[in-house]
C-alpha positions as CSV (number, residue, x, y, z in Angstrom):
1,M,122.6,54.5,105.6
2,L,121.6,53.9,109.1
3,D,123.8,51.9,111.3
4,P,122.0,48.6,112.3
5,S,122.9,49.1,116.1
6,K,121.2,52.4,115.9
7,L,118.2,51.1,114.0
8,A,117.8,48.4,116.6
9,D,118.1,50.9,119.5
10,M,115.4,53.1,117.9
11,M,113.2,50.2,117.6
12,R,113.7,49.2,121.3
13,Q,113.0,52.8,122.3
14,A,109.8,52.9,120.2
15,Q,108.7,49.6,121.7
16,E,109.3,50.9,125.3
17,M,107.5,54.2,124.6
18,Q,104.5,52.3,123.2
19,Q,104.5,50.1,126.3
20,R,104.5,53.3,128.5
21,V,101.8,54.7,126.4
22,Q,99.6,51.7,126.8
23,D,100.1,51.6,130.5
24,E,99.3,55.2,130.8
25,L,96.1,54.6,128.7
26,R,95.3,51.8,130.9
27,Q,95.4,54.0,134.0
28,K,93.6,57.0,132.3
29,S,89.9,57.2,133.5
30,V,87.2,59.2,131.7
31,E,83.6,59.6,132.5
32,G,80.6,59.9,130.1
33,Q,77.1,60.8,131.2
34,A,73.6,61.0,129.8
35,G,70.3,62.1,131.1
36,G,71.8,64.7,133.3
37,G,73.8,62.3,135.1
38,M,71.2,59.5,135.5
39,V,73.4,57.1,133.5
40,V,77.3,57.4,134.3
41,V,79.9,55.4,132.4
42,R,83.5,55.2,133.6
43,M,86.1,54.0,131.0
44,N,89.9,53.5,130.7
45,G,92.1,54.6,127.7
46,L,91.7,51.1,126.2
47,Y,88.0,51.5,125.9
48,E,87.4,49.2,128.7
49,V,84.2,50.0,130.7
50,Q,85.3,50.2,134.4
51,S,81.9,51.1,135.9
52,L,78.3,51.9,135.0
53,K,75.9,53.6,137.3
54,I,72.1,53.8,136.5
55,D,69.9,56.1,138.8
56,P,67.1,53.7,139.9
57,K,64.6,56.4,139.2
58,I,64.8,55.9,135.4
59,V,64.4,52.1,135.5
60,D,61.1,51.5,134.0
61,P,60.5,47.9,132.8
62,K,57.7,49.1,130.5
63,D,60.1,51.6,128.9
64,T,63.6,50.1,128.4
65,A,64.2,52.0,125.1
66,L,64.8,55.2,127.1
67,L,67.3,53.5,129.4
68,E,69.1,51.8,126.3
69,D,69.4,55.2,124.8
70,L,70.9,56.8,127.8
71,V,73.3,53.9,128.3
72,R,74.3,54.3,124.6
73,A,74.6,58.1,124.8
74,A,76.8,57.8,128.0
75,V,79.1,55.2,126.3
76,S,79.4,57.3,123.0
77,S,80.4,60.2,125.3
78,C,83.1,58.1,127.0
79,N,84.3,56.9,123.6
80,A,84.8,60.5,122.4
81,K,86.7,61.4,125.6
82,V,88.9,58.3,125.3
83,E,89.5,59.2,121.6
84,E,90.7,62.7,122.6
85,A,93.1,61.2,125.4
86,R,94.6,58.6,122.7
87,L,95.3,61.5,120.3
88,E,96.8,63.6,123.1
89,Q,99.1,60.5,123.9
90,A,100.0,60.3,120.2
91,R,100.8,63.9,120.0
92,G,103.1,63.5,123.0
93,M,104.8,60.4,121.3
94,A,105.3,62.3,118.1
95,S,106.8,65.2,119.9
96,A,109.2,63.0,121.7
97,F,110.4,61.7,118.3
98,G,110.8,65.2,117.2
99,L,108.1,65.3,114.7
100,P,106.6,68.8,114.1
101,P,103.3,69.8,115.6
102,G,100.3,68.7,113.4
103,M,101.9,65.4,112.3
104,M,99.4,63.6,114.7
């Protein structure tokens, strides 16, 4: 049986590590593009959009569908990159706890 003080210590360490991971993800920055860079989205590792840039050349009030598609594609690209960054963080956390590779 695990000593309660060791269990409490492990829980505290896990919470501290989780906070570090959240802080690192908040500082992480990824960029997604669409339309050859005509729409650029920057997002942090918590899926918060930090910036959105749209080349004025593609703004056509008569064709908002194109712009909508490009924004959606750029955000999707960012989301995929954030997901990869989060998986990498999870792998690092698993490694720190001594879990074998492939567990995350």
